[in-house]
Every structure is written in structure tokens, then in C-alpha cells.
PDB file of N, CA, C and O in Angstrom:
ATOM      1  N   MET A   1       0.843  -1.185   0.000  1.00  0.00           N
ATOM      2  CA  MET A   1       0.000   0.000   0.000  1.00  0.00           C
ATOM      3  C   MET A   1       0.883   1.242   0.000  1.00  0.00           C
ATOM      4  O   MET A   1       1.914   1.276   0.672  1.00  0.00           O
ATOM      5  N   SER A   2       0.487   2.239  -0.739  1.00  0.00           N
ATOM      6  CA  SER A   2       1.261   3.482  -0.813  1.00  0.00           C
ATOM      7  C   SER A   2       1.142   4.284   0.478  1.00  0.00           C
ATOM      8  O   SER A   2       0.134   4.214   1.181  1.00  0.00           O
ATOM      9  N   ASN A   3       2.180   5.038   0.769  1.00  0.00           N
ATOM     10  CA  ASN A   3       2.127   5.943   1.905  1.00  0.00           C
ATOM     11  C   ASN A   3       1.441   7.231   1.495  1.00  0.00           C
ATOM     12  O   ASN A   3       1.669   7.755   0.405  1.00  0.00           O
ATOM     13  N   TYR A   4       0.604   7.729   2.375  1.00  0.00           N
ATOM     14  CA  TYR A   4      -0.078   8.998   2.157  1.00  0.00           C
ATOM     15  C   TYR A   4       0.716  10.094   2.846  1.00  0.00           C
ATOM     16  O   TYR A   4       1.338   9.867   3.884  1.00  0.00           O
ATOM     17  N   LYS A   5       0.691  11.262   2.270  1.00  0.00           N
ATOM     18  CA  LYS A   5       1.275  12.442   2.902  1.00  0.00           C
ATOM     19  C   LYS A   5       0.235  12.943   3.914  1.00  0.00           C
ATOM     20  O   LYS A   5      -0.964  12.917   3.634  1.00  0.00           O
ATOM     21  N   VAL A   6       0.683  13.390   5.064  1.00  0.00           N
ATOM     22  CA  VAL A   6      -0.221  13.910   6.089  1.00  0.00           C
ATOM     23  C   VAL A   6       0.000  15.410   6.207  1.00  0.00           C
ATOM     24  O   VAL A   6       1.131  15.867   6.369  1.00  0.00           O
ATOM     25  N   GLU A   7      -1.100  16.183   6.122  1.00  0.00           N
ATOM     26  CA  GLU A   7      -1.016  17.634   6.302  1.00  0.00           C
ATOM     27  C   GLU A   7      -2.009  18.053   7.379  1.00  0.00           C
ATOM     28  O   GLU A   7      -3.044  17.415   7.576  1.00  0.00           O
ATOM     29  N   PHE A   8      -1.673  19.135   8.069  1.00  0.00           N
ATOM     30  CA  PHE A   8      -2.484  19.627   9.184  1.00  0.00           C
ATOM     31  C   PHE A   8      -3.067  20.989   8.858  1.00  0.00           C
ATOM     32  O   PHE A   8      -2.383  21.846   8.297  1.00  0.00           O
ATOM     33  N   SER A   9      -4.334  21.191   9.209  1.00  0.00           N
ATOM     34  CA  SER A   9      -4.938  22.516   9.110  1.00  0.00           C
ATOM     35  C   SER A   9      -4.482  23.325  10.324  1.00  0.00           C
ATOM     36  O   SER A   9      -4.056  22.745  11.322  1.00  0.00           O
ATOM     37  N   PRO A  10      -4.565  24.655  10.253  1.00  0.00           N
ATOM     38  CA  PRO A  10      -4.223  25.471  11.431  1.00  0.00           C
ATOM     39  C   PRO A  10      -5.064  25.091  12.661  1.00  0.00           C
ATOM     40  O   PRO A  10      -4.553  25.087  13.781  1.00  0.00           O
ATOM     41  N   ALA A  11      -6.338  24.773  12.457  1.00  0.00           N
ATOM     42  CA  ALA A  11      -7.202  24.382  13.584  1.00  0.00           C
ATOM     43  C   ALA A  11      -6.718  23.080  14.219  1.00  0.00           C
ATOM     44  O   ALA A  11      -6.761  22.933  15.440  1.00  0.00           O
ATOM     45  N   ALA A  12      -6.257  22.133  13.395  1.00  0.00           N
ATOM     46  CA  ALA A  12      -5.746  20.872  13.925  1.00  0.00           C
ATOM     47  C   ALA A  12      -4.475  21.099  14.741  1.00  0.00           C
ATOM     48  O   ALA A  12      -4.294  20.496  15.799  1.00  0.00           O
ATOM     49  N   LEU A  13      -3.604  21.964  14.249  1.00  0.00           N
ATOM     50  CA  LEU A  13      -2.371  22.266  14.992  1.00  0.00           C
ATOM     51  C   LEU A  13      -2.689  22.939  16.322  1.00  0.00           C
ATOM     52  O   LEU A  13      -2.046  22.642  17.329  1.00  0.00           O
ATOM     53  N   ARG A  14      -3.670  23.841  16.343  1.00  0.00           N
ATOM     54  CA  ARG A  14      -4.079  24.479  17.608  1.00  0.00           C
ATOM     55  C   ARG A  14      -4.608  23.419  18.574  1.00  0.00           C
ATOM     56  O   ARG A  14      -4.279  23.436  19.760  1.00  0.00           O
ATOM     57  N   GLY A  15      -5.421  22.507  18.069  1.00  0.00           N
ATOM     58  CA  GLY A  15      -5.962  21.453  18.919  1.00  0.00           C
ATOM     59  C   GLY A  15      -4.874  20.563  19.490  1.00  0.00           C
ATOM     60  O   GLY A  15      -4.941  20.149  20.648  1.00  0.00           O
ATOM     61  N   LEU A  16      -3.878  20.273  18.680  1.00  0.00           N
ATOM     62  CA  LEU A  16      -2.760  19.440  19.120  1.00  0.00           C
ATOM     63  C   LEU A  16      -1.972  20.131  20.233  1.00  0.00           C
ATOM     64  O   LEU A  16      -1.558  19.485  21.195  1.00  0.00           O
ATOM     65  N   LYS A  17      -1.768  21.428  20.103  1.00  0.00           N
ATOM     66  CA  LYS A  17      -0.996  22.182  21.105  1.00  0.00           C
ATOM     67  C   LYS A  17      -1.713  22.247  22.450  1.00  0.00           C
ATOM     68  O   LYS A  17      -1.066  22.383  23.488  1.00  0.00           O
ATOM     69  N   ARG A  18      -3.031  22.152  22.444  1.00  0.00           N
ATOM     70  CA  ARG A  18      -3.810  22.244  23.686  1.00  0.00           C
ATOM     71  C   ARG A  18      -3.762  20.965  24.513  1.00  0.00           C
ATOM     72  O   ARG A  18      -4.155  20.973  25.679  1.00  0.00           O
ATOM     73  N   LEU A  19      -3.292  19.879  23.938  1.00  0.00           N
ATOM     74  CA  LEU A  19      -3.311  18.588  24.622  1.00  0.00           C
ATOM     75  C   LEU A  19      -2.124  18.435  25.564  1.00  0.00           C
ATOM     76  O   LEU A  19      -1.097  19.097  25.418  1.00  0.00           O
ATOM     77  N   SER A  20      -2.298  17.544  26.532  1.00  0.00           N
ATOM     78  CA  SER A  20      -1.169  17.210  27.409  1.00  0.00           C
ATOM     79  C   SER A  20      -0.144  16.446  26.572  1.00  0.00           C
ATOM     80  O   SER A  20      -0.467  15.940  25.497  1.00  0.00           O
ATOM     81  N   ALA A  21       1.065  16.366  27.058  1.00  0.00           N
ATOM     82  CA  ALA A  21       2.129  15.673  26.325  1.00  0.00           C
ATOM     83  C   ALA A  21       1.755  14.210  26.088  1.00  0.00           C
ATOM     84  O   ALA A  21       2.024  13.669  25.016  1.00  0.00           O
ATOM     85  N   GLN A  22       1.145  13.576  27.070  1.00  0.00           N
ATOM     86  CA  GLN A  22       0.760  12.170  26.950  1.00  0.00           C
ATOM     87  C   GLN A  22      -0.311  11.993  25.868  1.00  0.00           C
ATOM     88  O   GLN A  22      -0.205  11.092  25.037  1.00  0.00           O
ATOM     89  N   GLU A  23      -1.328  12.838  25.874  1.00  0.00           N
ATOM     90  CA  GLU A  23      -2.394  12.746  24.863  1.00  0.00           C
ATOM     91  C   GLU A  23      -1.840  13.070  23.475  1.00  0.00           C
ATOM     92  O   GLU A  23      -2.195  12.418  22.493  1.00  0.00           O
ATOM     93  N   ARG A  24      -0.975  14.071  23.398  1.00  0.00           N
ATOM     94  CA  ARG A  24      -0.375  14.458  22.117  1.00  0.00           C
ATOM     95  C   ARG A  24       0.386  13.278  21.504  1.00  0.00           C
ATOM     96  O   ARG A  24       0.297  13.034  20.301  1.00  0.00           O
ATOM     97  N   THR A  25       1.132  12.553  22.338  1.00  0.00           N
ATOM     98  CA  THR A  25       1.888  11.392  21.861  1.00  0.00           C
ATOM     99  C   THR A  25       0.949  10.326  21.299  1.00  0.00           C
ATOM    100  O   THR A  25       1.214   9.757  20.240  1.00  0.00           O
ATOM    101  N   ARG A  26      -0.147  10.058  22.008  1.00  0.00           N
ATOM    102  CA  ARG A  26      -1.119   9.058  21.538  1.00  0.00           C
ATOM    103  C   ARG A  26      -1.754   9.487  20.213  1.00  0.00           C
ATOM    104  O   ARG A  26      -1.908   8.678  19.298  1.00  0.00           O
ATOM    105  N   ILE A  27      -2.117  10.759  20.123  1.00  0.00           N
ATOM    106  CA  ILE A  27      -2.758  11.283  18.905  1.00  0.00           C
ATOM    107  C   ILE A  27      -1.782  11.193  17.729  1.00  0.00           C
ATOM    108  O   ILE A  27      -2.155  10.729  16.652  1.00  0.00           O
ATOM    109  N   LEU A  28      -0.540  11.631  17.925  1.00  0.00           N
ATOM    110  CA  LEU A  28       0.440  11.614  16.834  1.00  0.00           C
ATOM    111  C   LEU A  28       0.745  10.192  16.366  1.00  0.00           C
ATOM    112  O   LEU A  28       0.983   9.969  15.179  1.00  0.00           O
ATOM    113  N   LYS A  29       0.740   9.244  17.278  1.00  0.00           N
ATOM    114  CA  LYS A  29       0.946   7.839  16.897  1.00  0.00           C
ATOM    115  C   LYS A  29      -0.170   7.394  15.939  1.00  0.00           C
ATOM    116  O   LYS A  29       0.095   6.742  14.929  1.00  0.00           O
ATOM    117  N   ASN A  30      -1.401   7.749  16.264  1.00  0.00           N
ATOM    118  CA  ASN A  30      -2.530   7.383  15.405  1.00  0.00           C
ATOM    119  C   ASN A  30      -2.485   8.118  14.071  1.00  0.00           C
ATOM    120  O   ASN A  30      -2.862   7.552  13.045  1.00  0.00           O
ATOM    121  N   ILE A  31      -2.033   9.358  14.068  1.00  0.00           N
ATOM    122  CA  ILE A  31      -1.928  10.114  12.817  1.00  0.00           C
ATOM    123  C   ILE A  31      -0.869   9.487  11.909  1.00  0.00           C
ATOM    124  O   ILE A  31      -1.064   9.395  10.697  1.00  0.00           O
ATOM    125  N   LYS A  32       0.252   9.055  12.496  1.00  0.00           N
ATOM    126  CA  LYS A  32       1.290   8.386  11.695  1.00  0.00           C
ATOM    127  C   LYS A  32       0.735   7.128  11.033  1.00  0.00           C
ATOM    128  O   LYS A  32       1.078   6.819   9.892  1.00  0.00           O
ATOM    129  N   GLU A  33      -0.112   6.412  11.743  1.00  0.00           N
ATOM    130  CA  GLU A  33      -0.716   5.204  11.183  1.00  0.00           C
ATOM    131  C   GLU A  33      -1.655   5.527  10.021  1.00  0.00           C
ATOM    132  O   GLU A  33      -1.812   4.712   9.111  1.00  0.00           O
ATOM    133  N   LEU A  34      -2.278   6.701  10.041  1.00  0.00           N
ATOM    134  CA  LEU A  34      -3.154   7.106   8.931  1.00  0.00           C
ATOM    135  C   LEU A  34      -2.379   7.229   7.619  1.00  0.00           C
ATOM    136  O   LEU A  34      -2.956   7.060   6.545  1.00  0.00           O
ATOM    137  N   ALA A  35      -1.082   7.522   7.696  1.00  0.00           N
ATOM    138  CA  ALA A  35      -0.266   7.640   6.485  1.00  0.00           C
ATOM    139  C   ALA A  35      -0.157   6.293   5.761  1.00  0.00           C
ATOM    140  O   ALA A  35       0.031   6.252   4.545  1.00  0.00           O
ATOM    141  N   TYR A  36      -0.276   5.203   6.505  1.00  0.00           N
ATOM    142  CA  TYR A  36      -0.200   3.867   5.908  1.00  0.00           C
ATOM    143  C   TYR A  36      -1.582   3.301   5.593  1.00  0.00           C
ATOM    144  O   TYR A  36      -1.758   2.568   4.619  1.00  0.00           O
ATOM    145  N   ASN A  37      -2.552   3.647   6.423  1.00  0.00           N
ATOM    146  CA  ASN A  37      -3.911   3.148   6.240  1.00  0.00           C
ATOM    147  C   ASN A  37      -4.899   4.233   6.660  1.00  0.00           C
ATOM    148  O   ASN A  37      -5.208   4.353   7.846  1.00  0.00           O
ATOM    149  N   PRO A  38      -5.400   5.026   5.711  1.00  0.00           N
ATOM    150  CA  PRO A  38      -6.312   6.113   6.079  1.00  0.00           C
ATOM    151  C   PRO A  38      -7.709   5.640   6.484  1.00  0.00           C
ATOM    152  O   PRO A  38      -8.551   6.447   6.877  1.00  0.00           O
ATOM    153  N   ARG A  39      -7.947   4.353   6.389  1.00  0.00           N
ATOM    154  CA  ARG A  39      -9.241   3.796   6.805  1.00  0.00           C
ATOM    155  C   ARG A  39      -9.013   2.653   7.810  1.00  0.00           C
ATOM    156  O   ARG A  39      -9.302   1.494   7.514  1.00  0.00           O
ATOM    157  N   PRO A  40      -8.495   2.992   8.997  1.00  0.00           N
ATOM    158  CA  PRO A  40      -8.188   1.945   9.979  1.00  0.00           C
ATOM    159  C   PRO A  40      -9.458   1.373  10.600  1.00  0.00           C
ATOM    160  O   PRO A  40     -10.550   1.919  10.440  1.00  0.00           O
ATOM    161  N   HIS A  41      -9.294   0.276  11.303  1.00  0.00           N
ATOM    162  CA  HIS A  41     -10.417  -0.320  12.032  1.00  0.00           C
ATOM    163  C   HIS A  41     -11.014   0.732  12.969  1.00  0.00           C
ATOM    164  O   HIS A  41     -10.283   1.382  13.717  1.00  0.00           O
ATOM    165  N   GLY A  42     -12.315   0.899  12.933  1.00  0.00           N
ATOM    166  CA  GLY A  42     -12.982   1.842  13.822  1.00  0.00           C
ATOM    167  C   GLY A  42     -13.175   3.233  13.253  1.00  0.00           C
ATOM    168  O   GLY A  42     -13.795   4.075  13.904  1.00  0.00           O
ATOM    169  N   TYR A  43     -12.658   3.506  12.045  1.00  0.00           N
ATOM    170  CA  TYR A  43     -12.879   4.831  11.477  1.00  0.00           C
ATOM    171  C   TYR A  43     -14.341   4.969  11.087  1.00  0.00           C
ATOM    172  O   TYR A  43     -15.007   3.971  10.811  1.00  0.00           O
ATOM    173  N   ARG A  44     -14.845   6.196  11.061  1.00  0.00           N
ATOM    174  CA  ARG A  44     -16.237   6.444  10.686  1.00  0.00           C
ATOM    175  C   ARG A  44     -16.308   7.648   9.765  1.00  0.00           C
ATOM    176  O   ARG A  44     -15.552   8.609   9.908  1.00  0.00           O
ATOM    177  N   GLN A  45     -17.229   7.576   8.820  1.00  0.00           N
ATOM    178  CA  GLN A  45     -17.504   8.735   7.978  1.00  0.00           C
ATOM    179  C   GLN A  45     -18.503   9.596   8.743  1.00  0.00           C
ATOM    180  O   GLN A  45     -19.460   9.075   9.316  1.00  0.00           O
ATOM    181  N   LEU A  46     -18.286  10.916   8.757  1.00  0.00           N
ATOM    182  CA  LEU A  46     -19.214  11.795   9.451  1.00  0.00           C
ATOM    183  C   LEU A  46     -20.474  11.941   8.618  1.00  0.00           C
ATOM    184  O   LEU A  46     -20.403  12.218   7.421  1.00  0.00           O
ATOM    185  N   SER A  47     -21.614  11.758   9.237  1.00  0.00           N
ATOM    186  CA  SER A  47     -22.873  11.767   8.494  1.00  0.00           C
ATOM    187  C   SER A  47     -23.201  13.140   7.914  1.00  0.00           C
ATOM    188  O   SER A  47     -23.805  13.226   6.845  1.00  0.00           O
ATOM    189  N   GLU A  48     -22.815  14.209   8.597  1.00  0.00           N
ATOM    190  CA  GLU A  48     -23.132  15.560   8.119  1.00  0.00           C
ATOM    191  C   GLU A  48     -22.194  16.024   7.002  1.00  0.00           C
ATOM    192  O   GLU A  48     -22.543  16.913   6.226  1.00  0.00           O
ATOM    193  N   PHE A  49     -21.019  15.429   6.923  1.00  0.00           N
ATOM    194  CA  PHE A  49     -20.006  15.848   5.957  1.00  0.00           C
ATOM    195  C   PHE A  49     -19.478  14.606   5.245  1.00  0.00           C
ATOM    196  O   PHE A  49     -18.688  13.850   5.811  1.00  0.00           O
ATOM    197  N   GLU A  50     -19.912  14.398   4.013  1.00  0.00           N
ATOM    198  CA  GLU A  50     -19.586  13.137   3.348  1.00  0.00           C
ATOM    199  C   GLU A  50     -18.103  12.947   3.053  1.00  0.00           C
ATOM    200  O   GLU A  50     -17.671  11.818   2.822  1.00  0.00           O
ATOM    201  N   LYS A  51     -17.315  14.011   3.054  1.00  0.00           N
ATOM    202  CA  LYS A  51     -15.890  13.866   2.744  1.00  0.00           C
ATOM    203  C   LYS A  51     -15.004  13.859   3.990  1.00  0.00           C
ATOM    204  O   LYS A  51     -13.778  13.853   3.878  1.00  0.00           O
ATOM    205  N   LEU A  52     -15.617  13.859   5.176  1.00  0.00           N
ATOM    206  CA  LEU A  52     -14.842  13.856   6.419  1.00  0.00           C
ATOM    207  C   LEU A  52     -15.011  12.536   7.153  1.00  0.00           C
ATOM    208  O   LEU A  52     -16.072  11.912   7.134  1.00  0.00           O
ATOM    209  N   PHE A  53     -13.915  12.134   7.803  1.00  0.00           N
ATOM    210  CA  PHE A  53     -13.878  10.906   8.572  1.00  0.00           C
ATOM    211  C   PHE A  53     -13.349  11.232   9.961  1.00  0.00           C
ATOM    212  O   PHE A  53     -12.795  12.306  10.194  1.00  0.00           O
ATOM    213  N   ARG A  54     -13.530  10.281  10.888  1.00  0.00           N
ATOM    214  CA  ARG A  54     -12.968  10.480  12.218  1.00  0.00           C
ATOM    215  C   ARG A  54     -12.509   9.158  12.772  1.00  0.00           C
ATOM    216  O   ARG A  54     -13.050   8.098  12.458  1.00  0.00           O
ATOM    217  N   ILE A  55     -11.481   9.255  13.617  1.00  0.00           N
ATOM    218  CA  ILE A  55     -11.069   8.100  14.410  1.00  0.00           C
ATOM    219  C   ILE A  55     -11.068   8.532  15.871  1.00  0.00           C
ATOM    220  O   ILE A  55     -10.871   9.704  16.191  1.00  0.00           O
ATOM    221  N   ARG A  56     -11.291   7.568  16.739  1.00  0.00           N
ATOM    222  CA  ARG A  56     -11.307   7.810  18.179  1.00  0.00           C
ATOM    223  C   ARG A  56      -9.945   7.493  18.768  1.00  0.00           C
ATOM    224  O   ARG A  56      -9.300   6.511  18.399  1.00  0.00           O
ATOM    225  N   VAL A  57      -9.525   8.338  19.685  1.00  0.00           N
ATOM    226  CA  VAL A  57      -8.322   8.063  20.480  1.00  0.00           C
ATOM    227  C   VAL A  57      -8.712   8.431  21.908  1.00  0.00           C
ATOM    228  O   VAL A  57      -8.551   9.577  22.329  1.00  0.00           O
ATOM    229  N   GLY A  58      -9.223   7.453  22.645  1.00  0.00           N
ATOM    230  CA  GLY A  58      -9.748   7.726  23.980  1.00  0.00           C
ATOM    231  C   GLY A  58     -10.940   8.671  23.876  1.00  0.00           C
ATOM    232  O   GLY A  58     -11.880   8.410  23.127  1.00  0.00           O
ATOM    233  N   ASP A  59     -10.899   9.772  24.632  1.00  0.00           N
ATOM    234  CA  ASP A  59     -11.976  10.765  24.597  1.00  0.00           C
ATOM    235  C   ASP A  59     -11.767  11.808  23.508  1.00  0.00           C
ATOM    236  O   ASP A  59     -12.549  12.752  23.393  1.00  0.00           O
ATOM    237  N   TYR A  60     -10.727  11.645  22.715  1.00  0.00           N
ATOM    238  CA  TYR A  60     -10.409  12.617  21.673  1.00  0.00           C
ATOM    239  C   TYR A  60     -10.757  12.063  20.296  1.00  0.00           C
ATOM    240  O   TYR A  60     -10.848  10.852  20.096  1.00  0.00           O
ATOM    241  N   ARG A  61     -10.947  12.976  19.360  1.00  0.00           N
ATOM    242  CA  ARG A  61     -11.265  12.598  17.985  1.00  0.00           C
ATOM    243  C   ARG A  61     -10.318  13.298  17.026  1.00  0.00           C
ATOM    244  O   ARG A  61      -9.936  14.449  17.240  1.00  0.00           O
ATOM    245  N   ILE A  62      -9.948  12.596  15.976  1.00  0.00           N
ATOM    246  CA  ILE A  62      -9.171  13.168  14.877  1.00  0.00           C
ATOM    247  C   ILE A  62     -10.106  13.193  13.684  1.00  0.00           C
ATOM    248  O   ILE A  62     -10.548  12.144  13.215  1.00  0.00           O
ATOM    249  N   VAL A  63     -10.410  14.385  13.189  1.00  0.00           N
ATOM    250  CA  VAL A  63     -11.286  14.541  12.031  1.00  0.00           C
ATOM    251  C   VAL A  63     -10.386  14.833  10.839  1.00  0.00           C
ATOM    252  O   VAL A  63      -9.517  15.702  10.906  1.00  0.00           O
ATOM    253  N   TYR A  64     -10.601  14.098   9.738  1.00  0.00           N
ATOM    254  CA  TYR A  64      -9.706  14.228   8.591  1.00  0.00           C
ATOM    255  C   TYR A  64     -10.426  13.947   7.286  1.00  0.00           C
ATOM    256  O   TYR A  64     -11.527  13.397   7.269  1.00  0.00           O
ATOM    257  N   SER A  65      -9.781  14.335   6.193  1.00  0.00           N
ATOM    258  CA  SER A  65     -10.285  14.007   4.861  1.00  0.00           C
ATOM    259  C   SER A  65      -9.196  13.232   4.125  1.00  0.00           C
ATOM    260  O   SER A  65      -8.015  13.316   4.460  1.00  0.00           O
ATOM    261  N   ILE A  66      -9.621  12.476   3.116  1.00  0.00           N
ATOM    262  CA  ILE A  66      -8.695  11.669   2.320  1.00  0.00           C
ATOM    263  C   ILE A  66      -8.765  12.160   0.886  1.00  0.00           C
ATOM    264  O   ILE A  66      -9.839  12.211   0.286  1.00  0.00           O
ATOM    265  N   LYS A  67      -7.613  12.519   0.343  1.00  0.00           N
ATOM    266  CA  LYS A  67      -7.526  12.934  -1.058  1.00  0.00           C
ATOM    267  C   LYS A  67      -6.819  11.817  -1.817  1.00  0.00           C
ATOM    268  O   LYS A  67      -5.590  11.772  -1.879  1.00  0.00           O
ATOM    269  N   GLU A  68      -7.614  10.916  -2.393  1.00  0.00           N
ATOM    270  CA  GLU A  68      -7.064   9.724  -3.050  1.00  0.00           C
ATOM    271  C   GLU A  68      -6.173  10.063  -4.241  1.00  0.00           C
ATOM    272  O   GLU A  68      -5.129   9.437  -4.430  1.00  0.00           O
ATOM    273  N   GLY A  69      -6.575  11.050  -5.048  1.00  0.00           N
ATOM    274  CA  GLY A  69      -5.837  11.374  -6.260  1.00  0.00           C
ATOM    275  C   GLY A  69      -4.397  11.765  -6.007  1.00  0.00           C
ATOM    276  O   GLY A  69      -3.512  11.461  -6.807  1.00  0.00           O
ATOM    277  N   ILE A  70      -4.160  12.452  -4.875  1.00  0.00           N
ATOM    278  CA  ILE A  70      -2.795  12.910  -4.572  1.00  0.00           C
ATOM    279  C   ILE A  70      -2.235  12.229  -3.314  1.00  0.00           C
ATOM    280  O   ILE A  70      -1.227  12.663  -2.757  1.00  0.00           O
ATOM    281  N   LEU A  71      -2.910  11.151  -2.880  1.00  0.00           N
ATOM    282  CA  LEU A  71      -2.470  10.363  -1.718  1.00  0.00           C
ATOM    283  C   LEU A  71      -2.131  11.243  -0.517  1.00  0.00           C
ATOM    284  O   LEU A  71      -1.010  11.228  -0.009  1.00  0.00           O
ATOM    285  N   THR A  72      -3.127  12.010  -0.076  1.00  0.00           N
ATOM    286  CA  THR A  72      -2.940  12.918   1.052  1.00  0.00           C
ATOM    287  C   THR A  72      -4.054  12.721   2.076  1.00  0.00           C
ATOM    288  O   THR A  72      -5.223  12.578   1.718  1.00  0.00           O
ATOM    289  N   VAL A  73      -3.679  12.716   3.345  1.00  0.00           N
ATOM    290  CA  VAL A  73      -4.626  12.729   4.451  1.00  0.00           C
ATOM    291  C   VAL A  73      -4.517  14.118   5.069  1.00  0.00           C
ATOM    292  O   VAL A  73      -3.446  14.511   5.531  1.00  0.00           O
ATOM    293  N   SER A  74      -5.621  14.861   5.079  1.00  0.00           N
ATOM    294  CA  SER A  74      -5.641  16.211   5.648  1.00  0.00           C
ATOM    295  C   SER A  74      -6.322  16.166   7.010  1.00  0.00           C
ATOM    296  O   SER A  74      -7.514  15.876   7.114  1.00  0.00           O
ATOM    297  N   ILE A  75      -5.552  16.454   8.045  1.00  0.00           N
ATOM    298  CA  ILE A  75      -6.107  16.484   9.396  1.00  0.00           C
ATOM    299  C   ILE A  75      -6.829  17.828   9.549  1.00  0.00           C
ATOM    300  O   ILE A  75      -6.202  18.886   9.498  1.00  0.00           O
ATOM    301  N   VAL A  76      -8.134  17.774   9.735  1.00  0.00           N
ATOM    302  CA  VAL A  76      -8.957  18.980   9.781  1.00  0.00           C
ATOM    303  C   VAL A  76      -9.047  19.533  11.190  1.00  0.00           C
ATOM    304  O   VAL A  76      -8.904  20.738  11.397  1.00  0.00           O
ATOM    305  N   LYS A  77      -9.287  18.648  12.173  1.00  0.00           N
ATOM    306  CA  LYS A  77      -9.484  19.106  13.543  1.00  0.00           C
ATOM    307  C   LYS A  77      -9.133  17.992  14.512  1.00  0.00           C
ATOM    308  O   LYS A  77      -9.342  16.815  14.220  1.00  0.00           O
ATOM    309  N   ILE A  78      -8.600  18.367  15.664  1.00  0.00           N
ATOM    310  CA  ILE A  78      -8.278  17.430  16.738  1.00  0.00           C
ATOM    311  C   ILE A  78      -8.854  18.026  18.006  1.00  0.00           C
ATOM    312  O   ILE A  78      -8.622  19.198  18.303  1.00  0.00           O
ATOM    313  N   GLY A  79      -9.601  17.234  18.758  1.00  0.00           N
ATOM    314  CA  GLY A  79     -10.139  17.775  20.000  1.00  0.00           C
ATOM    315  C   GLY A  79     -10.930  16.762  20.789  1.00  0.00           C
ATOM    316  O   GLY A  79     -11.118  15.620  20.370  1.00  0.00           O
ATOM    317  N   HIS A  80     -11.393  17.214  21.953  1.00  0.00           N
ATOM    318  CA  HIS A  80     -12.208  16.386  22.825  1.00  0.00           C
ATOM    319  C   HIS A  80     -13.530  16.086  22.141  1.00  0.00           C
ATOM    320  O   HIS A  80     -14.056  16.919  21.403  1.00  0.00           O
ATOM    321  N   ARG A  81     -14.060  14.915  22.379  1.00  0.00           N
ATOM    322  CA  ARG A  81     -15.276  14.478  21.688  1.00  0.00           C
ATOM    323  C   ARG A  81     -16.463  15.408  21.918  1.00  0.00           C
ATOM    324  O   ARG A  81     -17.364  15.473  21.081  1.00  0.00           O
ATOM    325  N   SER A  82     -16.478  16.130  23.040  1.00  0.00           N
ATOM    326  CA  SER A  82     -17.603  17.024  23.325  1.00  0.00           C
ATOM    327  C   SER A  82     -17.546  18.319  22.528  1.00  0.00           C
ATOM    328  O   SER A  82     -18.555  19.015  22.417  1.00  0.00           O
ATOM    329  N   LYS A  83     -16.383  18.658  21.969  1.00  0.00           N
ATOM    330  CA  LYS A  83     -16.232  19.952  21.294  1.00  0.00           C
ATOM    331  C   LYS A  83     -15.769  19.863  19.854  1.00  0.00           C
ATOM    332  O   LYS A  83     -15.915  20.835  19.114  1.00  0.00           O
ATOM    333  N   VAL A  84     -15.222  18.752  19.431  1.00  0.00           N
ATOM    334  CA  VAL A  84     -14.535  18.681  18.139  1.00  0.00           C
ATOM    335  C   VAL A  84     -15.462  18.894  16.942  1.00  0.00           C
ATOM    336  O   VAL A  84     -15.020  19.375  15.898  1.00  0.00           O
ATOM    337  N   TYR A  85     -16.744  18.540  17.081  1.00  0.00           N
ATOM    338  CA  TYR A  85     -17.648  18.633  15.927  1.00  0.00           C
ATOM    339  C   TYR A  85     -18.272  20.016  15.769  1.00  0.00           C
ATOM    340  O   TYR A  85     -18.884  20.305  14.741  1.00  0.00           O
ATOM    341  N   LYS A  86     -18.120  20.874  16.784  1.00  0.00           N
ATOM    342  CA  LYS A  86     -18.656  22.239  16.681  1.00  0.00           C
ATOM    343  C   LYS A  86     -17.816  23.051  15.707  1.00  0.00           C
ATOM    344  O   LYS A  86     -16.591  22.929  15.682  1.00  0.00           O
ATOM    345  N   LYS A  87     -18.467  23.866  14.919  1.00  0.00           N
ATOM    346  CA  LYS A  87     -17.806  24.742  13.940  1.00  0.00           C
ATOM    347  C   LYS A  87     -17.052  23.975  12.869  1.00  0.00           C
ATOM    348  O   LYS A  87     -16.057  24.472  12.342  1.00  0.00           O
ATOM    349  N   LEU A  88     -17.506  22.777  12.540  1.00  0.00           N
ATOM    350  CA  LEU A  88     -16.920  22.046  11.414  1.00  0.00           C
ATOM    351  C   LEU A  88     -17.622  22.507  10.142  1.00  0.00           C
ATOM    352  O   LEU A  88     -18.850  22.578  10.101  1.00  0.00           O
ATOM    353  N   GLY A  89     -16.867  22.814   9.130  1.00  0.00           N
ATOM    354  CA  GLY A  89     -17.478  23.211   7.854  1.00  0.00           C
ATOM    355  C   GLY A  89     -18.080  24.551   7.985  1.00  0.00           C
ATOM    356  O   GLY A  89     -18.646  25.070   7.024  1.00  0.00           O
TER     357      GLY A  89
END
């Protein structure tokens, strides 16, 4: 399987900076895995946004899109499950 390039939106980078070092490490590990498999076990397509997906990492969510033509995973937002879906799109 080809490796995907991973890019971060400014909102995703802000969300990453707000996390504790331990949570940040867990999130980044999962993001690295998205480069090899952008559709891992447990991923879900967001019902309100057909081009967005999410994976769970404990109480946190990584919201991302997949650009198949250019093999890119775009991390849109990272945050706690209670807040991450607000102001999407």
C-alpha cells in the first residue's frame, strides 16, 4: 500500500498544542498510522459531511479528509469528543 502524505490545518495544529504531552503522543501515533492506512479499524464517515472521517483516540477525535488522487490525508481538527464537531465546515 502506498504511503499517504499527512497535512495539518491550522485548527488541527491548535488542537494538538492544547493537549497534554501524553495525549499528544497518543494522537500523533494514530496520525502516523493514517499515512499507511487512512481507513483503519474503527474509522467512521461523518454523516453531516460526506468527505470527512474520524477516528477515536480515547476521549479525543481526529477529524480528517482523504484525497485519493494525490495520496494525502488532511487532518482537519483534533479535539475532545464534546467539542470537536462544533464549527466544522
